[in-house]
LUMDRENKE-807040 format. One record per residue (C-alpha): x, y, z; residue in one letter; chain. Coordinates in pm, 1 decimal. Each point is the difference from the previous one (the first is absolute). Layout:
N
node px:X py:Y pz:Z residu:A chaine:A
...
% end
This chain:
360
node px:6937.8 py:7695.6 pz:7236.9 residu:M chaine:A
node px:327.1 py:100.8 pz:-174.0 residu:K chaine:A
node px:234.7 py:194.6 pz:230.1 residu:Y chaine:A
node px:-188.7 py:-78.0 pz:333.2 residu:V chaine:A
node px:-77.5 py:-362.3 pz:54.2 residu:D chaine:A
node px:344.0 py:-109.8 pz:-111.0 residu:E chaine:A
node px:144.5 py:233.7 pz:281.6 residu:F chaine:A
node px:-223.8 py:-178.5 pz:258.0 residu:R chaine:A
node px:104.2 py:-348.8 pz:-79.5 residu:D chaine:A
node px:40.7 py:-176.1 pz:335.2 residu:P chaine:A
node px:229.5 py:-259.8 pz:-133.5 residu:V chaine:A
node px:248.6 py:257.7 pz:-148.5 residu:A chaine:A
node px:-41.6 py:208.8 pz:325.1 residu:A chaine:A
node px:104.2 py:-311.1 pz:203.4 residu:R chaine:A
node px:294.7 py:-48.2 pz:-223.0 residu:R chaine:A
node px:127.4 py:354.8 pz:38.2 residu:V chaine:A
node px:-50.9 py:-15.6 pz:376.0 residu:L chaine:A
node px:210.2 py:-316.5 pz:22.2 residu:D chaine:A
node px:264.2 py:184.5 pz:-204.0 residu:E chaine:A
node px:0.8 py:287.2 pz:237.4 residu:I chaine:A
node px:29.1 py:-236.4 pz:299.2 residu:A chaine:A
node px:288.8 py:-173.9 pz:-157.3 residu:T chaine:A
node px:186.0 py:323.2 pz:-80.5 residu:L chaine:A
node px:-68.3 py:170.1 pz:332.9 residu:S chaine:A
node px:257.6 py:-79.7 pz:265.3 residu:T chaine:A
node px:21.0 py:324.4 pz:187.6 residu:R chaine:A
node px:-245.3 py:278.7 pz:105.2 residu:P chaine:A
node px:-107.6 py:225.1 pz:-291.0 residu:V chaine:A
node px:-209.1 py:310.4 pz:74.3 residu:H chaine:A
node px:-195.9 py:125.6 pz:-307.5 residu:L chaine:A
node px:-227.9 py:301.5 pz:-31.0 residu:M chaine:A
node px:-308.0 py:-1.4 pz:-235.9 residu:E chaine:A
node px:-33.4 py:371.1 pz:-64.1 residu:F chaine:A
node px:-349.5 py:-20.8 pz:-175.0 residu:C chaine:A
node px:-315.0 py:-22.7 pz:192.5 residu:G chaine:A
node px:-141.4 py:-227.7 pz:-282.8 residu:G chaine:A
node px:278.7 py:-247.4 pz:79.0 residu:H chaine:A
node px:-80.4 py:13.5 pz:371.9 residu:T chaine:A
node px:-364.4 py:-91.5 pz:-70.2 residu:H chaine:A
node px:100.2 py:-285.2 pz:-237.9 residu:A chaine:A
node px:249.4 py:-133.2 pz:249.2 residu:I chaine:A
node px:-264.1 py:-7.1 pz:280.1 residu:M chaine:A
node px:-282.0 py:-124.8 pz:-229.4 residu:R chaine:A
node px:187.8 py:-300.6 pz:-121.7 residu:Y chaine:A
node px:171.0 py:-59.6 pz:337.3 residu:G chaine:A
node px:347.7 py:33.0 pz:-146.7 residu:L chaine:A
node px:159.9 py:91.5 pz:324.7 residu:R chaine:A
node px:-109.6 py:-318.9 pz:159.5 residu:Q chaine:A
node px:131.4 py:-207.8 pz:-304.8 residu:L chaine:A
node px:350.0 py:142.5 pz:-17.1 residu:L chaine:A
node px:279.7 py:-152.9 pz:215.6 residu:P chaine:A
node px:56.1 py:158.9 pz:330.2 residu:P chaine:A
node px:329.7 py:145.2 pz:-129.5 residu:T chaine:A
node px:-184.4 py:238.1 pz:-226.0 residu:V chaine:A
node px:-155.9 py:315.1 pz:164.2 residu:Y chaine:A
node px:-230.6 py:226.5 pz:-181.0 residu:L chaine:A
node px:-48.6 py:357.2 pz:104.8 residu:H chaine:A
node px:-279.3 py:219.3 pz:-131.8 residu:S chaine:A
node px:118.2 py:344.4 pz:-119.5 residu:G chaine:A
node px:-178.4 py:337.0 pz:-63.9 residu:P chaine:A
node px:-125.7 py:-98.1 pz:-351.0 residu:G chaine:A
node px:-369.2 py:113.8 pz:63.1 residu:C chaine:A
node px:-42.1 py:354.6 pz:-150.6 residu:P chaine:A
node px:-315.9 py:59.0 pz:197.3 residu:V chaine:A
node px:179.8 py:-102.4 pz:321.2 residu:C chaine:A
node px:294.2 py:227.6 pz:-50.4 residu:V chaine:A
node px:-210.7 py:299.6 pz:-61.1 residu:T chaine:A
node px:37.2 py:228.2 pz:302.2 residu:T chaine:A
node px:-281.9 py:107.8 pz:220.7 residu:A chaine:A
node px:78.2 py:363.7 pz:-90.2 residu:Q chaine:A
node px:-59.4 py:-82.7 pz:-372.4 residu:E chaine:A
node px:-329.6 py:-147.6 pz:86.5 residu:I chaine:A
node px:-83.4 py:307.5 pz:221.6 residu:D chaine:A
node px:82.9 py:223.4 pz:-312.4 residu:R chaine:A
node px:-235.4 py:-208.8 pz:-214.8 residu:A chaine:A
node px:-277.0 py:32.2 pz:264.6 residu:I chaine:A
node px:56.7 py:374.7 pz:22.3 residu:A chaine:A
node px:-29.8 py:16.7 pz:-387.3 residu:L chaine:A
node px:-316.4 py:-195.3 pz:1.3 residu:A chaine:A
node px:-166.8 py:245.0 pz:238.5 residu:H chaine:A
node px:59.7 py:309.7 pz:-222.2 residu:L chaine:A
node px:-312.7 py:151.6 pz:-165.7 residu:P chaine:A
node px:-103.6 py:-173.2 pz:-312.1 residu:G chaine:A
node px:293.6 py:-247.0 pz:12.0 residu:M chaine:A
node px:-29.4 py:-351.5 pz:-152.5 residu:I chaine:A
node px:271.5 py:-214.3 pz:129.7 residu:L chaine:A
node px:50.1 py:-337.0 pz:-190.2 residu:T chaine:A
node px:211.7 py:-290.4 pz:131.2 residu:T chaine:A
node px:46.6 py:-373.4 pz:-29.2 residu:F chaine:A
node px:-207.9 py:-186.2 pz:233.6 residu:G chaine:A
node px:278.9 py:-134.0 pz:229.5 residu:D chaine:A
node px:72.9 py:354.8 pz:101.8 residu:M chaine:A
node px:-353.3 py:63.7 pz:141.7 residu:L chaine:A
node px:54.9 py:-148.5 pz:340.2 residu:R chaine:A
node px:371.7 py:73.7 pz:55.8 residu:V chaine:A
node px:15.9 py:195.4 pz:329.1 residu:P chaine:A
node px:154.3 py:350.6 pz:12.7 residu:G chaine:A
node px:35.4 py:181.5 pz:331.1 residu:T chaine:A
node px:-333.0 py:159.7 pz:-59.9 residu:A chaine:A
node px:-212.2 py:-287.2 pz:-114.9 residu:G chaine:A
node px:-19.6 py:-164.6 pz:-340.1 residu:S chaine:A
node px:-140.6 py:103.0 pz:-346.4 residu:L chaine:A
node px:-290.9 py:-236.0 pz:66.1 residu:Q chaine:A
node px:-76.0 py:204.7 pz:308.8 residu:E chaine:A
node px:31.8 py:315.5 pz:-189.8 residu:A chaine:A
node px:-231.3 py:-130.3 pz:-257.6 residu:Q chaine:A
node px:-254.8 py:-73.1 pz:285.4 residu:A chaine:A
node px:33.4 py:352.9 pz:112.3 residu:R chaine:A
node px:-104.3 py:124.0 pz:-342.6 residu:G chaine:A
node px:316.1 py:25.4 pz:-202.5 residu:A chaine:A
node px:-30.5 py:-107.6 pz:-360.7 residu:D chaine:A
node px:248.5 py:-290.7 pz:-5.0 residu:V chaine:A
node px:-36.0 py:-246.5 pz:-287.9 residu:R chaine:A
node px:157.8 py:-336.6 pz:-57.2 residu:V chaine:A
node px:134.4 py:-47.8 pz:-347.9 residu:V chaine:A
node px:166.9 py:-299.1 pz:-173.5 residu:Y chaine:A
node px:232.2 py:205.2 pz:-229.1 residu:S chaine:A
node px:125.7 py:360.8 pz:-11.6 residu:P chaine:A
node px:-180.4 py:17.6 pz:-325.5 residu:L chaine:A
node px:-326.1 py:-38.5 pz:195.5 residu:D chaine:A
node px:97.5 py:303.2 pz:201.8 residu:A chaine:A
node px:58.9 py:190.4 pz:-318.0 residu:L chaine:A
node px:-332.7 py:-83.5 pz:-137.5 residu:Q chaine:A
node px:-161.4 py:123.6 pz:326.3 residu:I chaine:A
node px:196.4 py:327.9 pz:-56.6 residu:A chaine:A
node px:-122.7 py:25.3 pz:-355.1 residu:Q chaine:A
node px:-365.1 py:-62.1 pz:116.1 residu:A chaine:A
node px:37.3 py:258.5 pz:280.9 residu:Q chaine:A
node px:190.3 py:289.9 pz:-158.4 residu:P chaine:A
node px:-97.7 py:251.7 pz:270.5 residu:T chaine:A
node px:145.5 py:-207.7 pz:287.1 residu:R chaine:A
node px:366.0 py:-82.5 pz:80.9 residu:P chaine:A
node px:75.6 py:-368.8 pz:-22.6 residu:V chaine:A
node px:310.0 py:-139.4 pz:181.3 residu:V chaine:A
node px:135.5 py:-349.7 pz:-56.8 residu:F chaine:A
node px:215.3 py:-162.7 pz:272.4 residu:L chaine:A
node px:310.7 py:-118.1 pz:-184.4 residu:G chaine:A
node px:87.4 py:-293.8 pz:224.7 residu:V chaine:A
node px:246.4 py:-289.6 pz:-85.0 residu:G chaine:A
node px:346.1 py:-89.0 pz:-101.0 residu:F chaine:A
node px:151.4 py:7.9 pz:-344.8 residu:E chaine:A
node px:-275.7 py:-241.5 pz:-98.7 residu:T chaine:A
node px:-291.2 py:248.7 pz:4.2 residu:T chaine:A
node px:196.4 py:330.5 pz:-76.8 residu:A chaine:A
node px:-14.4 py:-54.5 pz:-387.9 residu:P chaine:A
node px:-376.4 py:-13.3 pz:-12.9 residu:T chaine:A
node px:-25.6 py:306.8 pz:221.2 residu:V chaine:A
node px:253.4 py:175.6 pz:-231.9 residu:A chaine:A
node px:-199.3 py:-102.4 pz:-316.7 residu:A chaine:A
node px:-320.3 py:127.6 pz:155.1 residu:T chaine:A
node px:151.8 py:342.2 pz:80.2 residu:L chaine:A
node px:127.4 py:28.1 pz:-352.8 residu:L chaine:A
node px:-344.3 py:-85.0 pz:-129.8 residu:Q chaine:A
node px:-158.1 py:274.0 pz:218.2 residu:A chaine:A
node px:258.5 py:240.4 pz:-154.9 residu:E chaine:A
node px:-78.9 py:-102.1 pz:-359.3 residu:S chaine:A
node px:-381.1 py:19.2 pz:58.3 residu:Q chaine:A
node px:36.6 py:330.3 pz:194.4 residu:N chaine:A
node px:-188.2 py:-145.4 pz:305.6 residu:I chaine:A
node px:98.9 py:279.3 pz:238.2 residu:L chaine:A
node px:-159.1 py:-123.5 pz:321.0 residu:N chaine:A
node px:198.7 py:-318.7 pz:31.1 residu:F chaine:A
node px:272.5 py:-17.2 pz:259.3 residu:Y chaine:A
node px:246.6 py:-257.1 pz:148.1 residu:I chaine:A
node px:110.8 py:-47.7 pz:361.3 residu:L chaine:A
node px:309.9 py:-198.4 pz:-51.4 residu:S chaine:A
node px:88.1 py:-239.0 pz:276.2 residu:M chaine:A
node px:205.4 py:-224.6 pz:-232.1 residu:H chaine:A
node px:303.0 py:-152.5 pz:130.4 residu:K chaine:A
node px:316.2 py:-186.3 pz:-133.7 residu:L chaine:A
node px:98.6 py:-347.9 pz:116.8 residu:T chaine:A
node px:379.8 py:-13.3 pz:-39.4 residu:P chaine:A
node px:67.6 py:288.9 pz:243.7 residu:P chaine:A
node px:-217.2 py:-164.8 pz:261.1 residu:A chaine:A
node px:201.5 py:-321.1 pz:-22.6 residu:I chaine:A
node px:318.2 py:201.8 pz:40.6 residu:R chaine:A
node px:-139.2 py:176.1 pz:310.8 residu:A chaine:A
node px:-66.4 py:-332.1 pz:160.9 residu:I chaine:A
node px:332.5 py:-123.5 pz:-86.4 residu:L chaine:A
node px:180.4 py:313.1 pz:115.9 residu:D chaine:A
node px:-181.0 py:-16.3 pz:330.0 residu:A chaine:A
node px:140.9 py:-340.8 pz:70.0 residu:G chaine:A
node px:-270.6 py:-111.7 pz:228.2 residu:Q chaine:A
node px:-102.4 py:-306.4 pz:-189.3 residu:V chaine:A
node px:265.4 py:-248.8 pz:-104.1 residu:P chaine:A
node px:-57.9 py:-105.5 pz:-367.0 residu:L chaine:A
node px:169.5 py:-237.3 pz:-238.5 residu:N chaine:A
node px:-224.6 py:60.0 pz:-300.3 residu:G chaine:A
node px:-314.6 py:191.6 pz:-128.5 residu:V chaine:A
node px:-293.0 py:-135.9 pz:-196.1 residu:I chaine:A
node px:-46.4 py:266.4 pz:-258.0 residu:G chaine:A
node px:-349.2 py:140.7 pz:-62.2 residu:P chaine:A
node px:-141.8 py:-131.5 pz:-321.6 residu:G chaine:A
node px:-251.4 py:258.4 pz:-110.2 residu:H chaine:A
node px:243.1 py:293.0 pz:83.1 residu:V chaine:A
node px:284.9 py:-181.0 pz:-185.5 residu:T chaine:A
node px:-221.2 py:-37.4 pz:-299.7 residu:T chaine:A
node px:18.7 py:381.3 pz:-28.5 residu:V chaine:A
node px:349.6 py:80.2 pz:120.5 residu:I chaine:A
node px:185.2 py:-316.9 pz:-113.2 residu:G chaine:A
node px:219.1 py:-252.7 pz:176.4 residu:S chaine:A
node px:306.5 py:219.5 pz:-52.1 residu:M chaine:A
node px:-144.2 py:248.7 pz:255.0 residu:A chaine:A
node px:88.4 py:-253.8 pz:280.0 residu:W chaine:A
node px:370.4 py:-39.4 pz:-101.8 residu:H chaine:A
node px:97.5 py:228.8 pz:281.7 residu:F chaine:A
node px:-98.6 py:-277.0 pz:247.2 residu:L chaine:A
node px:290.8 py:-239.3 pz:-94.0 residu:P chaine:A
node px:230.5 py:278.0 pz:-108.9 residu:H chaine:A
node px:-23.6 py:225.4 pz:300.1 residu:E chaine:A
node px:-129.0 py:-225.9 pz:269.4 residu:Y chaine:A
node px:113.2 py:-333.0 pz:-92.2 residu:G chaine:A
node px:-362.6 py:-140.0 pz:10.7 residu:L chaine:A
node px:-160.9 py:-245.5 pz:-239.9 residu:A chaine:A
node px:-328.7 py:106.4 pz:-161.8 residu:C chaine:A
node px:-254.7 py:-209.0 pz:-188.5 residu:A chaine:A
node px:-302.5 py:161.1 pz:-167.7 residu:V chaine:A
node px:-299.7 py:-205.5 pz:36.6 residu:A chaine:A
node px:-364.3 py:-28.2 pz:-120.0 residu:G chaine:A
node px:-300.1 py:-60.8 pz:221.5 residu:F chaine:A
node px:-78.0 py:-370.4 pz:-38.4 residu:E chaine:A
node px:139.8 py:-261.7 pz:242.6 residu:P chaine:A
node px:254.9 py:-130.4 pz:-246.5 residu:L chaine:A
node px:115.1 py:349.9 pz:-88.8 residu:D chaine:A
node px:83.3 py:69.3 pz:354.5 residu:I chaine:A
node px:159.7 py:-335.9 pz:68.4 residu:L chaine:A
node px:223.1 py:17.3 pz:-299.9 residu:W chaine:A
node px:114.7 py:349.9 pz:116.6 residu:A chaine:A
node px:67.0 py:-144.7 pz:353.9 residu:I chaine:A
node px:184.0 py:-292.3 pz:-165.0 residu:R chaine:A
node px:225.7 py:243.6 pz:-189.8 residu:S chaine:A
node px:68.5 py:212.7 pz:299.3 residu:L chaine:A
node px:88.1 py:-299.3 pz:227.9 residu:V chaine:A
node px:220.8 py:-138.5 pz:-275.8 residu:D chaine:A
node px:185.7 py:333.8 pz:-34.4 residu:M chaine:A
node px:26.6 py:37.9 pz:374.3 residu:C chaine:A
node px:142.5 py:-351.0 pz:52.4 residu:E chaine:A
node px:255.0 py:51.3 pz:-280.6 residu:S chaine:A
node px:99.7 py:357.1 pz:118.2 residu:G chaine:A
node px:-121.5 py:154.1 pz:-319.0 residu:R chaine:A
node px:-208.5 py:323.7 pz:-31.4 residu:S chaine:A
node px:-173.0 py:90.4 pz:-302.2 residu:A chaine:A
node px:-341.5 py:89.7 pz:-145.6 residu:V chaine:A
node px:-211.9 py:-294.7 pz:-140.3 residu:V chaine:A
node px:-319.8 py:61.0 pz:-201.7 residu:N chaine:A
node px:-243.5 py:-281.9 pz:112.8 residu:A chaine:A
node px:-282.8 py:178.4 pz:-158.0 residu:Y chaine:A
node px:105.2 py:-0.3 pz:-365.9 residu:G chaine:A
node px:-346.0 py:-21.3 pz:-145.7 residu:R chaine:A
node px:-65.6 py:354.7 pz:113.7 residu:S chaine:A
node px:333.2 py:174.5 pz:101.1 residu:V chaine:A
node px:282.0 py:108.5 pz:-234.8 residu:R chaine:A
node px:336.2 py:127.7 pz:94.8 residu:A chaine:A
node px:-77.0 py:358.1 pz:-112.5 residu:N chaine:A
node px:-357.4 py:-6.7 pz:98.3 residu:G chaine:A
node px:-282.9 py:188.9 pz:-184.8 residu:N chaine:A
node px:144.2 py:293.7 pz:-179.9 residu:P chaine:A
node px:-340.5 py:137.9 pz:-85.6 residu:T chaine:A
node px:-98.3 py:6.2 pz:365.3 residu:A chaine:A
node px:329.8 py:146.9 pz:98.0 residu:Q chaine:A
node px:-33.7 py:278.8 pz:-250.8 residu:A chaine:A
node px:-350.8 py:93.0 pz:127.7 residu:L chaine:A
node px:140.4 py:23.1 pz:355.3 residu:I chaine:A
node px:285.0 py:205.0 pz:-112.1 residu:E chaine:A
node px:-221.7 py:239.0 pz:-192.3 residu:Q chaine:A
node px:-236.6 py:84.8 pz:270.8 residu:V chaine:A
node px:186.3 py:-61.7 pz:330.8 residu:F chaine:A
node px:320.1 py:100.5 pz:158.6 residu:Q chaine:A
node px:188.6 py:-179.2 pz:288.3 residu:I chaine:A
node px:-49.0 py:153.7 pz:329.7 residu:A chaine:A
node px:68.3 py:-91.9 pz:369.1 residu:D chaine:A
node px:-278.8 py:-197.7 pz:154.7 residu:G chaine:A
node px:-165.2 py:-74.1 pz:341.7 residu:E chaine:A
node px:-58.2 py:-370.2 pz:57.7 residu:W chaine:A
node px:-203.8 py:-124.3 pz:293.0 residu:R chaine:A
node px:222.1 py:-200.6 pz:215.6 residu:G chaine:A
node px:322.2 py:103.8 pz:-185.4 residu:L chaine:A
node px:-13.7 py:367.8 pz:22.6 residu:G chaine:A
node px:139.0 py:228.8 pz:-266.2 residu:R chaine:A
node px:193.9 py:-166.5 pz:-264.4 residu:I chaine:A
node px:195.5 py:203.4 pz:-254.0 residu:P chaine:A
node px:-97.3 py:-25.6 pz:-368.6 residu:N chaine:A
node px:-284.4 py:-257.5 pz:77.4 residu:S chaine:A
node px:-308.2 py:180.4 pz:-121.3 residu:A chaine:A
node px:-150.2 py:140.5 pz:-316.7 residu:L chaine:A
node px:-133.6 py:351.8 pz:-21.0 residu:S chaine:A
node px:-141.4 py:177.3 pz:-308.3 residu:L chaine:A
node px:242.0 py:191.9 pz:-213.1 residu:R chaine:A
node px:-31.3 py:377.0 pz:16.8 residu:P chaine:A
node px:-154.7 py:18.9 pz:-337.9 residu:E chaine:A
node px:-288.4 py:-185.0 pz:136.0 residu:F chaine:A
node px:-32.6 py:205.5 pz:330.9 residu:A chaine:A
node px:-351.0 py:106.1 pz:-110.4 residu:H chaine:A
node px:-108.6 py:-372.6 pz:41.2 residu:R chaine:A
node px:172.5 py:-28.7 pz:338.5 residu:D chaine:A
node px:-261.4 py:-7.0 pz:281.3 residu:A chaine:A
node px:279.2 py:93.4 pz:254.5 residu:V chaine:A
node px:56.1 py:329.5 pz:-185.0 residu:H chaine:A
node px:-359.8 py:63.0 pz:-120.3 residu:A chaine:A
node px:-177.0 py:-32.2 pz:338.7 residu:F chaine:A
node px:105.5 py:134.8 pz:341.4 residu:T chaine:A
node px:-98.8 py:-223.3 pz:281.1 residu:V chaine:A
node px:139.9 py:-13.2 pz:363.7 residu:Q chaine:A
node px:143.5 py:-341.8 pz:111.0 residu:V chaine:A
node px:125.7 py:-29.6 pz:357.4 residu:T chaine:A
node px:235.0 py:-282.1 pz:86.0 residu:P chaine:A
node px:-132.2 py:-228.1 pz:269.9 residu:R chaine:A
node px:131.9 py:-318.5 pz:171.3 residu:P chaine:A
node px:-84.0 py:-340.8 pz:-138.1 residu:E chaine:A
node px:-263.0 py:-213.7 pz:188.9 residu:P chaine:A
node px:139.3 py:-106.9 pz:324.8 residu:S chaine:A
node px:144.3 py:-361.0 pz:0.6 residu:G chaine:A
node px:-29.4 py:-42.8 pz:-377.7 residu:C chaine:A
node px:329.6 py:-148.3 pz:-124.4 residu:R chaine:A
node px:-83.4 py:19.7 pz:-382.0 residu:C chaine:A
node px:322.1 py:188.7 pz:-46.9 residu:G chaine:A
node px:208.5 py:-289.5 pz:152.3 residu:D chaine:A
node px:-189.3 py:-245.8 pz:-213.9 residu:V chaine:A
node px:91.8 py:197.5 pz:-308.7 residu:L chaine:A
node px:362.1 py:5.0 pz:98.7 residu:R chaine:A
node px:-9.6 py:-388.6 pz:56.2 residu:A chaine:A
node px:103.1 py:62.2 pz:361.6 residu:L chaine:A
node px:-301.8 py:-210.1 pz:120.6 residu:I chaine:A
node px:-255.0 py:-240.5 pz:-153.9 residu:A chaine:A
node px:-356.1 py:131.4 pz:6.5 residu:P chaine:A
node px:-98.8 py:-246.9 pz:291.3 residu:D chaine:A
node px:270.8 py:146.5 pz:217.5 residu:E chaine:A
node px:-191.6 py:334.5 pz:4.0 residu:C chaine:A
node px:-189.2 py:10.9 pz:340.8 residu:P chaine:A
node px:-319.3 py:136.7 pz:-194.9 residu:L chaine:A
node px:-8.8 py:-262.7 pz:-259.7 residu:F chaine:A
node px:-322.9 py:-199.2 pz:-1.8 residu:R chaine:A
node px:-79.1 py:123.2 pz:367.5 residu:R chaine:A
node px:-84.0 py:370.7 pz:-103.4 residu:V chaine:A
node px:99.7 py:36.2 pz:-346.3 residu:C chaine:A
node px:-200.5 py:-203.9 pz:-260.6 residu:T chaine:A
node px:-114.2 py:42.7 pz:-358.2 residu:P chaine:A
node px:-340.0 py:122.4 pz:148.7 residu:H chaine:A
node px:177.9 py:237.5 pz:236.1 residu:N chaine:A
node px:336.8 py:80.6 pz:-151.6 residu:P chaine:A
node px:236.3 py:227.1 pz:191.1 residu:L chaine:A
node px:281.9 py:2.8 pz:-247.4 residu:G chaine:A
node px:8.9 py:-20.7 pz:-387.0 residu:P chaine:A
node px:177.8 py:-336.8 pz:7.7 residu:C chaine:A
node px:-326.5 py:-147.5 pz:109.5 residu:M chaine:A
node px:-208.0 py:193.3 pz:-255.7 residu:V chaine:A
node px:168.7 py:-47.8 pz:-325.4 residu:S chaine:A
node px:-50.8 py:-312.7 pz:-214.3 residu:S chaine:A
node px:379.7 py:-18.0 pz:-19.8 residu:E chaine:A
node px:72.4 py:68.4 pz:368.4 residu:G chaine:A
node px:195.9 py:-246.2 pz:196.5 residu:A chaine:A
node px:-224.2 py:25.8 pz:297.9 residu:C chaine:A
node px:-313.9 py:-82.0 pz:-219.8 residu:A chaine:A
node px:184.9 py:-303.6 pz:-139.3 residu:A chaine:A
node px:93.2 py:-140.0 pz:330.6 residu:Y chaine:A
node px:-361.8 py:57.7 pz:132.8 residu:Y chaine:A
node px:-153.2 py:-167.0 pz:-308.9 residu:Q chaine:A
node px:232.1 py:-297.0 pz:-43.7 residu:Y chaine:A
node px:169.0 py:-76.3 pz:329.2 residu:Q chaine:A
node px:-316.3 py:-116.4 pz:168.4 residu:G chaine:A
% end
């Protein structure tokens, strides 16, 4: 299959691995920000194949995982309002808040529906004009354009009962926060492929220019990731720092202008709360004032009381790359995909779920 099989060629992968081993003479610490990269790395056993001088750290690139417990609690409170239909992607259903999960709210009688697209939620609103329908806008820059386009369609069709609860977050500020904290020594970053398709590889130029770090944007097949790692090791060995686009079949320097324009039209940049990282300035997207009538935060009053995270859960430390998932005392003993205590074990992009599934 074009653009898949050729990026899984074991002979080519062995050649790139040999080149990495030849180039690498000193310890190099790299962070893959994206949860999709973490799963690909674990699935194909890339950590075990790389030379011992190359260390990979999993970052906070799972949008479900970095959604705070308080945000989940707000969604649950909305779901219990009279007449409410709350729509969400399936991977949010089992994410624990401090007062349970949306799945538990559904079991208690709340009308929580899984949709595959925000357009599905809009169709529900159109079919149920007397009931409010809230869509949970979760994701990074990748999903925000489709949510923005759906809101604009609701406006053009005058579907008045459709609302958005925006939990969208922006990736570059999160990487800045990790680097500024200085808790994880890094030499380079594997840039997220899907996000960079939207924002463009130029969005990562602050890494070499401000932090002296190399960055290589990668796709999600084994060779994609290995090529990015090879570029990073080469730059680190030669003392260079730049942004390399190792995902040229999808990523452009300026990204996707149409998607960017949709985000700009509907959303404004705001401070955001991240699980494990706390409050990060200019790291979230909220609806612009002209769309306040679509904003579930303003349209509905609910009480959300901050509560502590589950005792012993170190999901926040995993998201900051301070520990690997198997270093959490609850991993595999108490916290499993069947009984998840933290979102890193729930989400299909969570690091804990990847370690559980592929580490054996």
